[in-house]
PATOR-666838 format. One line per field, with one value per atom (N, C-alpha, C, O, CB): atom name; residue in one letter; x, y, z. Coordinates in steps of 0.1 Angstrom, whole numbers, plus 5000, padded with zeros to 4 digits. Glycine has a CB too. Layout:
REM residues N
a <- c(CA|...)
r <- c(a|...)
east <- c(X|...)
north <- c(Y|...)
up <- c(Z|...)
REM end
This chain:
REM residues 138
a <- c(N|CA|C|O|CB|N|CA|C|O|CB|N|CA|C|O|CB|N|CA|C|O|CB|N|CA|C|O|CB|N|CA|C|O|CB|N|CA|C|O|CB|N|CA|C|O|CB|N|CA|C|O|CB|N|CA|C|O|CB|N|CA|C|O|CB|N|CA|C|O|CB|N|CA|C|O|CB|N|CA|C|O|CB|N|CA|C|O|CB|N|CA|C|O|CB|N|CA|C|O|CB|N|CA|C|O|CB|N|CA|C|O|CB|N|CA|C|O|CB|N|CA|C|O|CB|N|CA|C|O|CB|N|CA|C|O|CB|N|CA|C|O|CB|N|CA|C|O|CB|N|CA|C|O|CB|N|CA|C|O|CB|N|CA|C|O|CB|N|CA|C|O|CB|N|CA|C|O|CB|N|CA|C|O|CB|N|CA|C|O|CB|N|CA|C|O|CB|N|CA|C|O|CB|N|CA|C|O|CB|N|CA|C|O|CB|N|CA|C|O|CB|N|CA|C|O|CB|N|CA|C|O|CB|N|CA|C|O|CB|N|CA|C|O|CB|N|CA|C|O|CB|N|CA|C|O|CB|N|CA|C|O|CB|N|CA|C|O|CB|N|CA|C|O|CB|N|CA|C|O|CB|N|CA|C|O|CB|N|CA|C|O|CB|N|CA|C|O|CB|N|CA|C|O|CB|N|CA|C|O|CB|N|CA|C|O|CB|N|CA|C|O|CB|N|CA|C|O|CB|N|CA|C|O|CB|N|CA|C|O|CB|N|CA|C|O|CB|N|CA|C|O|CB|N|CA|C|O|CB|N|CA|C|O|CB|N|CA|C|O|CB|N|CA|C|O|CB|N|CA|C|O|CB|N|CA|C|O|CB|N|CA|C|O|CB|N|CA|C|O|CB|N|CA|C|O|CB|N|CA|C|O|CB|N|CA|C|O|CB|N|CA|C|O|CB|N|CA|C|O|CB|N|CA|C|O|CB|N|CA|C|O|CB|N|CA|C|O|CB|N|CA|C|O|CB|N|CA|C|O|CB|N|CA|C|O|CB|N|CA|C|O|CB|N|CA|C|O|CB|N|CA|C|O|CB|N|CA|C|O|CB|N|CA|C|O|CB|N|CA|C|O|CB|N|CA|C|O|CB|N|CA|C|O|CB|N|CA|C|O|CB|N|CA|C|O|CB|N|CA|C|O|CB|N|CA|C|O|CB|N|CA|C|O|CB|N|CA|C|O|CB|N|CA|C|O|CB|N|CA|C|O|CB|N|CA|C|O|CB|N|CA|C|O|CB|N|CA|C|O|CB|N|CA|C|O|CB|N|CA|C|O|CB|N|CA|C|O|CB|N|CA|C|O|CB|N|CA|C|O|CB|N|CA|C|O|CB|N|CA|C|O|CB|N|CA|C|O|CB|N|CA|C|O|CB|N|CA|C|O|CB|N|CA|C|O|CB|N|CA|C|O|CB|N|CA|C|O|CB|N|CA|C|O|CB|N|CA|C|O|CB|N|CA|C|O|CB|N|CA|C|O|CB|N|CA|C|O|CB|N|CA|C|O|CB|N|CA|C|O|CB|N|CA|C|O|CB|N|CA|C|O|CB|N|CA|C|O|CB|N|CA|C|O|CB|N|CA|C|O|CB|N|CA|C|O|CB|N|CA|C|O|CB|N|CA|C|O|CB|N|CA|C|O|CB|N|CA|C|O|CB|N|CA|C|O|CB|N|CA|C|O|CB|N|CA|C|O|CB|N|CA|C|O|CB|N|CA|C|O|CB|N|CA|C|O|CB|N|CA|C|O|CB|N|CA|C|O|CB|N|CA|C|O|CB|N|CA|C|O|CB|N|CA|C|O|CB)
r <- c(m|m|m|m|m|v|v|v|v|v|e|e|e|e|e|c|c|c|c|c|g|g|g|g|g|t|t|t|t|t|i|i|i|i|i|e|e|e|e|e|s|s|s|s|s|p|p|p|p|p|p|p|p|p|p|s|s|s|s|s|f|f|f|f|f|t|t|t|t|t|n|n|n|n|n|v|v|v|v|v|t|t|t|t|t|v|v|v|v|v|w|w|w|w|w|g|g|g|g|g|i|i|i|i|i|i|i|i|i|i|t|t|t|t|t|m|m|m|m|m|i|i|i|i|i|c|c|c|c|c|m|m|m|m|m|l|l|l|l|l|f|f|f|f|f|v|v|v|v|v|g|g|g|g|g|i|i|i|i|i|s|s|s|s|s|s|s|s|s|s|i|i|i|i|i|y|y|y|y|y|g|g|g|g|g|v|v|v|v|v|i|i|i|i|i|g|g|g|g|g|s|s|s|s|s|a|a|a|a|a|s|s|s|s|s|f|f|f|f|f|g|g|g|g|g|s|s|s|s|s|d|d|d|d|d|n|n|n|n|n|f|f|f|f|f|f|f|f|f|f|f|f|f|f|f|d|d|d|d|d|l|l|l|l|l|i|i|i|i|i|n|n|n|n|n|l|l|l|l|l|i|i|i|i|i|g|g|g|g|g|s|s|s|s|s|c|c|c|c|c|f|f|f|f|f|g|g|g|g|g|v|v|v|v|v|a|a|a|a|a|g|g|g|g|g|l|l|l|l|l|i|i|i|i|i|f|f|f|f|f|a|a|a|a|a|i|i|i|i|i|l|l|l|l|l|s|s|s|s|s|i|i|i|i|i|v|v|v|v|v|q|q|q|q|q|k|k|k|k|k|n|n|n|n|n|a|a|a|a|a|a|a|a|a|a|h|h|h|h|h|m|m|m|m|m|r|r|r|r|r|i|i|i|i|i|g|g|g|g|g|m|m|m|m|m|t|t|t|t|t|c|c|c|c|c|y|y|y|y|y|f|f|f|f|f|i|i|i|i|i|s|s|s|s|s|c|c|c|c|c|l|l|l|l|l|i|i|i|i|i|a|a|a|a|a|l|l|l|l|l|v|v|v|v|v|v|v|v|v|v|f|f|f|f|f|i|i|i|i|i|l|l|l|l|l|s|s|s|s|s|l|l|l|l|l|i|i|i|i|i|f|f|f|f|f|w|w|w|w|w|g|g|g|g|g|k|k|k|k|k|v|v|v|v|v|e|e|e|e|e|i|i|i|i|i|r|r|r|r|r|s|s|s|s|s|i|i|i|i|i|f|f|f|f|f|h|h|h|h|h|l|l|l|l|l|l|l|l|l|l|l|l|l|l|l|c|c|c|c|c|i|i|i|i|i|f|f|f|f|f|l|l|l|l|l|c|c|c|c|c|y|y|y|y|y|l|l|l|l|l|f|f|f|f|f|f|f|f|f|f|v|v|v|v|v|q|q|q|q|q|s|s|s|s|s|k|k|k|k|k|n|n|n|n|n|m|m|m|m|m|g|g|g|g|g|a|a|a|a|a|s|s|s|s|s|a|a|a|a|a)
east <- c(5234|5234|5241|5240|5219|5248|5256|5247|5241|5269|5247|5239|5248|5260|5234|5241|5248|5256|5268|5238|5251|5257|5258|5251|5272|5265|5266|5281|5290|5260|5283|5297|5304|5316|5298|5295|5301|5305|5313|5290|5300|5304|5318|5319|5293|5327|5340|5339|5331|5350|5348|5348|5352|5360|5357|5346|5350|5350|5343|5341|5357|5357|5345|5342|5370|5338|5326|5313|5304|5325|5313|5301|5305|5309|5294|5303|5307|5296|5285|5311|5299|5290|5296|5308|5286|5287|5292|5302|5313|5280|5299|5309|5322|5333|5303|5321|5333|5342|5354|5330|5335|5342|5349|5360|5333|5341|5347|5359|5369|5336|5358|5369|5381|5392|5365|5379|5390|5397|5409|5385|5389|5394|5402|5413|5383|5397|5405|5418|5428|5397|5417|5429|5439|5451|5426|5434|5443|5450|5462|5435|5442|5448|5459|5470|5438|5455|5465|5477|5488|5458|5475|5486|5495|5508|5481|5490|5498|5505|5517|5490|5498|5504|5516|5526|5494|5514|5524|5536|5548|5519|5534|5545|5552|5565|5539|5545|5551|5560|5571|5541|5554|5562|5574|5585|5553|5574|5586|5596|5608|5582|5592|5602|5608|5620|5595|5599|5604|5613|5623|5593|5610|5617|5630|5640|5609|5630|5641|5653|5665|5638|5651|5662|5669|5680|5657|5662|5667|5671|5682|5678|5663|5666|5663|5668|5659|5656|5653|5665|5675|5640|5664|5674|5674|5684|5673|5663|5661|5661|5651|5648|5671|5672|5662|5656|5686|5659|5650|5636|5628|5650|5632|5619|5617|5607|5617|5628|5627|5626|5618|5640|5633|5632|5618|5613|5643|5612|5599|5589|5580|5594|5590|5582|5583|5573|5585|5595|5598|5592|5586|5613|5593|5587|5572|5566|5591|5566|5551|5547|5536|5547|5554|5550|5551|5543|5558|5562|5563|5552|5547|5577|5547|5536|5523|5515|5534|5522|5510|5511|5500|5510|5522|5523|5521|5514|5538|5526|5523|5508|5502|5531|5501|5487|5479|5470|5482|5484|5477|5479|5470|5483|5491|5493|5485|5479|5508|5484|5476|5461|5454|5479|5457|5443|5439|5428|5440|5448|5445|5445|5437|5456|5455|5455|5442|5437|5467|5437|5425|5413|5404|5422|5413|5402|5403|5393|5401|5415|5416|5414|5407|5431|5420|5419|5407|5405|5432|5400|5389|5393|5387|5377|5404|5410|5409|5415|5425|5402|5400|5413|5415|5389|5422|5435|5443|5449|5443|5443|5450|5444|5451|5451|5431|5424|5428|5430|5408|5429|5432|5447|5450|5430|5456|5470|5471|5478|5479|5463|5463|5458|5463|5454|5447|5442|5452|5453|5429|5460|5470|5481|5486|5476|5485|5495|5490|5498|5499|5478|5472|5471|5473|5458|5468|5468|5481|5482|5462|5492|5505|5509|5515|5515|5506|5508|5501|5506|5504|5489|5480|5487|5487|5466|5492|5498|5511|5514|5502|5519|5531|5528|5534|5540|5517|5513|5508|5510|5501|5502|5498|5510|5510|5489|5520|5533|5540|5544|5543|5540|5546|5538|5544|5546|5525|5516|5519|5520|5501|5520|5523|5537|5539|5521|5547|5560|5561|5568|5570|5554|5554|5548|5553|5546|5537|5531|5541|5542|5518|5547|5556|5569|5572|5560|5576|5589|5588|5596|5597|5579|5578|5566|5566|5579|5556|5544|5535|5526|5548|5537|5529|5527|5536|5535|5517|5513|5508|5501|5503|5512|5507|5493|5489|5516|5485|5471|5471|5462|5463|5481|5482|5483|5478|5493|5491|5493|5480|5478|5505|5472|5460|5450|5444|5453|5449|5440|5445|5437|5440|5458|5464|5460|5457|5479|5462|5458|5444|5440|5462|5435|5421|5416|5408|5413|5422|5419|5424|5418|5424|5436|5441|5432|5429|5455|5427|5418|5405|5400|5414|5400|5388|5390|5381|5383|5401|5404|5406|5402|5416|5412|5413|5399|5397|5421|5390|5377|5370|5363|5369|5371|5364|5369|5361|5366|5382|5387|5384|5382|5402|5383|5379|5365|5362|5380|5356|5342|5341|5333|5333|5348|5347|5354|5349|5352|5364|5371|5362|5363|5383|5352|5343|5334|5329|5335|5331|5321|5329|5322|5311|5342|5349|5346|5345|5364|5345|5343|5328|5326|5346|5319|5305|5302|5293|5296|5310|5307|5315|5312|5309|5325|5334|5327|5333|5347)
north <- c(2199|2190|2197|2209|2187|2189|2193|2192|2182|2185|2204|2203|2198|2198|2218|2194|2188|2198|2195|2181|2210|2220|2216|2207|2222|2224|2221|2220|2224|2233|2214|2211|2225|2226|2201|2234|2247|2256|2265|2254|2254|2263|2258|2246|2263|2267|2263|2260|2265|2275|2251|2248|2260|2268|2236|2260|2270|2264|2254|2283|2271|2266|2270|2264|2271|2281|2286|2279|2277|2300|2275|2268|2254|2252|2276|2244|2231|2223|2222|2223|2218|2211|2197|2195|2218|2188|2175|2176|2169|2166|2184|2186|2192|2189|2195|2201|2207|2196|2197|2218|2187|2176|2167|2163|2169|2164|2155|2162|2156|2152|2175|2182|2182|2180|2197|2184|2184|2170|2169|2188|2160|2146|2143|2138|2136|2147|2145|2153|2148|2149|2166|2174|2167|2167|2188|2162|2156|2144|2142|2152|2135|2123|2127|2121|2114|2136|2140|2147|2145|2149|2155|2162|2152|2153|2172|2142|2132|2123|2120|2123|2120|2112|2120|2114|2108|2133|2141|2143|2142|2155|2144|2146|2132|2132|2149|2121|2108|2107|2101|2097|2111|2111|2119|2115|2115|2131|2140|2133|2132|2153|2127|2120|2108|2106|2116|2100|2088|2091|2084|2080|2102|2105|2113|2112|2113|2121|2129|2120|2125|2138|2108|2099|2093|2088|2088|2094|2088|2074|2070|2097|2066|2052|2042|2031|2048|2045|2035|2035|2042|2038|2025|2023|2034|2036|2010|2041|2050|2065|2069|2047|2072|2086|2095|2103|2092|2093|2101|2099|2108|2097|2086|2083|2090|2096|2068|2090|2096|2111|2118|2093|2117|2132|2136|2146|2136|2129|2132|2131|2139|2122|2120|2118|2129|2134|2104|2134|2144|2157|2164|2146|2161|2173|2173|2182|2175|2161|2160|2161|2167|2147|2155|2155|2169|2174|2145|2176|2190|2199|2208|2196|2197|2205|2201|2209|2202|2188|2184|2191|2195|2169|2192|2198|2213|2219|2196|2219|2234|2236|2246|2239|2227|2228|2227|2235|2217|2218|2217|2230|2235|2206|2236|2248|2260|2267|2252|2261|2272|2269|2279|2273|2257|2254|2258|2263|2239|2254|2258|2273|2278|2251|2280|2294|2300|2310|2300|2295|2300|2298|2307|2294|2287|2285|2294|2300|2270|2296|2305|2319|2327|2303|2324|2338|2341|2353|2342|2331|2333|2341|2350|2340|2336|2343|2333|2323|2347|2338|2329|2327|2317|2335|2337|2336|2325|2317|2349|2323|2312|2298|2289|2313|2298|2286|2282|2271|2288|2292|2289|2285|2276|2302|2291|2287|2272|2264|2296|2269|2255|2246|2235|2255|2250|2241|2239|2228|2248|2249|2248|2238|2230|2261|2240|2231|2216|2207|2235|2214|2201|2195|2183|2201|2204|2200|2195|2185|2211|2203|2199|2186|2177|2210|2185|2172|2161|2149|2174|2163|2153|2148|2136|2158|2158|2154|2146|2136|2167|2150|2143|2129|2119|2151|2128|2115|2106|2094|2117|2112|2104|2099|2087|2112|2107|2103|2092|2082|2115|2093|2083|2070|2059|2088|2071|2060|2052|2040|2064|2059|2053|2047|2036|2064|2054|2049|2037|2027|2060|2036|2024|2012|2001|2027|2015|2004|1999|1987|2009|2008|2005|1997|1987|2017|2003|1998|1987|1977|2009|1987|1977|1968|1957|1984|1972|1964|1963|1955|1950|1972|1972|1987|1995|1964|1989|2002|2000|1991|2010|2009|2009|2014|2023|2017|2008|2013|2028|2035|2004|2031|2045|2055|2066|2046|2051|2061|2062|2073|2056|2052|2053|2062|2071|2039|2060|2069|2083|2092|2064|2085|2098|2105|2117|2098|2098|2104|2107|2118|2094|2098|2101|2112|2121|2088|2113|2124|2137|2148|2121|2137|2149|2155|2167|2147|2145|2149|2155|2165|2137|2148|2153|2167|2175|2143|2169|2181|2193|2204|2180|2190|2200|2205|2217|2194|2195|2199|2207|2217|2187|2201|2207|2222|2231|2199|2224|2237|2247|2259|2237|2241|2250|2255|2267|2242|2246|2250|2259|2269|2237|2256|2264|2277|2287|2256|2279|2292|2302|2314|2290|2298|2308|2314|2325|2301|2306|2311|2315|2318|2300|2316|2319|2334|2336|2318|2343|2357|2359|2368|2366|2351|2353|2348|2354|2345|2338|2333|2340|2339|2318|2348|2354|2366|2373|2359)
up <- c(9608|9596|9585|9583|9593|9577|9566|9553|9551|9565|9546|9534|9522|9523|9530|9512|9501|9493|9489|9491|9490|9482|9468|9463|9488|9460|9446|9442|9450|9437|9431|9427|9422|9423|9415|9419|9414|9425|9423|9406|9437|9448|9454|9458|9459|9456|9461|9476|9483|9459|9481|9495|9504|9499|9498|9516|9525|9539|9541|9524|9548|9562|9570|9580|9569|9565|9572|9568|9576|9570|9555|9550|9545|9534|9538|9554|9551|9543|9548|9564|9531|9524|9520|9522|9511|9515|9512|9500|9500|9507|9490|9479|9484|9479|9468|9494|9500|9507|9506|9509|9514|9520|9510|9512|9530|9499|9489|9482|9480|9478|9480|9474|9483|9479|9471|9496|9506|9507|9508|9520|9506|9507|9494|9495|9508|9483|9470|9471|9467|9458|9475|9476|9486|9483|9481|9497|9507|9501|9503|9520|9494|9488|9478|9478|9482|9469|9458|9464|9460|9448|9475|9482|9488|9487|9492|9496|9502|9492|9494|9512|9481|9471|9464|9461|9460|9462|9456|9466|9461|9452|9478|9488|9489|9489|9502|9489|9488|9476|9476|9489|9464|9452|9452|9446|9440|9458|9459|9468|9464|9466|9479|9488|9481|9481|9501|9474|9467|9455|9453|9463|9448|9436|9439|9432|9426|9450|9453|9457|9456|9465|9462|9465|9453|9454|9474|9441|9429|9431|9427|9423|9437|9441|9430|9431|9453|9419|9409|9399|9400|9402|9390|9380|9369|9362|9374|9368|9357|9362|9368|9349|9360|9365|9358|9364|9362|9345|9337|9343|9344|9323|9346|9352|9365|9368|9353|9374|9387|9385|9393|9395|9376|9374|9369|9374|9363|9360|9355|9367|9369|9344|9375|9386|9396|9402|9393|9399|9408|9404|9412|9410|9391|9386|9387|9391|9371|9383|9384|9398|9401|9378|9407|9421|9427|9435|9430|9423|9428|9423|9430|9423|9410|9406|9413|9416|9391|9417|9426|9439|9444|9427|9445|9458|9457|9465|9465|9446|9444|9441|9446|9431|9434|9432|9445|9447|9423|9454|9467|9475|9481|9475|9475|9482|9477|9485|9482|9464|9458|9460|9462|9443|9460|9463|9477|9480|9460|9487|9501|9502|9510|9510|9496|9496|9491|9496|9489|9480|9474|9483|9484|9461|9491|9500|9512|9516|9505|9517|9529|9525|9532|9535|9514|9510|9501|9498|9503|9496|9487|9475|9471|9494|9469|9457|9445|9445|9460|9435|9423|9415|9409|9414|9416|9409|9414|9407|9410|9427|9433|9429|9427|9449|9428|9424|9410|9407|9425|9401|9387|9386|9378|9378|9394|9394|9400|9394|9403|9410|9416|9405|9404|9428|9398|9387|9376|9371|9381|9373|9363|9367|9360|9359|9380|9386|9386|9382|9400|9390|9390|9375|9373|9396|9366|9352|9347|9340|9343|9350|9346|9353|9347|9349|9366|9373|9367|9366|9388|9362|9356|9343|9340|9353|9335|9322|9325|9318|9314|9335|9338|9344|9341|9348|9352|9357|9346|9346|9367|9335|9324|9316|9312|9314|9315|9308|9316|9311|9307|9330|9338|9337|9337|9353|9337|9335|9322|9322|9336|9311|9298|9298|9293|9287|9303|9304|9312|9309|9309|9323|9332|9324|9326|9345|9317|9309|9298|9296|9303|9291|9280|9285|9280|9272|9295|9299|9309|9308|9304|9318|9329|9328|9334|9342|9321|9319|9331|9332|9315|9341|9353|9358|9355|9364|9365|9370|9384|9387|9361|9393|9407|9407|9400|9417|9416|9418|9423|9419|9428|9431|9436|9425|9425|9446|9415|9404|9395|9390|9395|9394|9387|9395|9388|9385|9408|9416|9415|9415|9430|9416|9416|9402|9402|9417|9391|9378|9377|9373|9367|9382|9381|9390|9386|9385|9402|9411|9406|9408|9425|9399|9393|9382|9382|9388|9374|9364|9370|9365|9355|9380|9387|9393|9392|9398|9400|9406|9396|9399|9415|9385|9374|9370|9369|9362|9367|9363|9375|9372|9359|9387|9398|9401|9403|9411|9400|9403|9391|9393|9405|9379|9368|9370|9368|9355|9374|9376|9388|9388|9378|9399|9411|9410|9417|9422|9402|9401|9395|9397|9393|9387|9381|9391|9390|9370|9402|9412|9425|9435|9416|9424|9436|9441|9452|9434|9431|9434|9439|9447|9423|9434|9438|9452|9458|9428|9457|9470|9481|9493|9471|9477|9487|9493|9501|9480)
REM end
């Protein structure tokens, strides 16, 4: 049986909790969304080169955050968790800029970008809280 755990405890592969599963699912969604954003923006297929470039940079920070978060879980290293949190925070800020630019210039926003922004904010908070307890649980 899987225990609920606490939001403060970082996920691990040896001690599976409900909060750990939620964290992994959020990380997976943001990571796939960021990889999709890198692929879509790297082709520079839209009419606006600046918009594609901002999207590409934000997606690259999202992928880097995912990599550092996975490294922190595998190696139980709080420094990697904080770097991943910082990358997600930068990705979150850029996603917010893209969200606002989409509203201003095109008047529409994709549902995927809203979920991506909300999950980036959630992961930033979650990793901030969990990085404090990373050394205690290792």
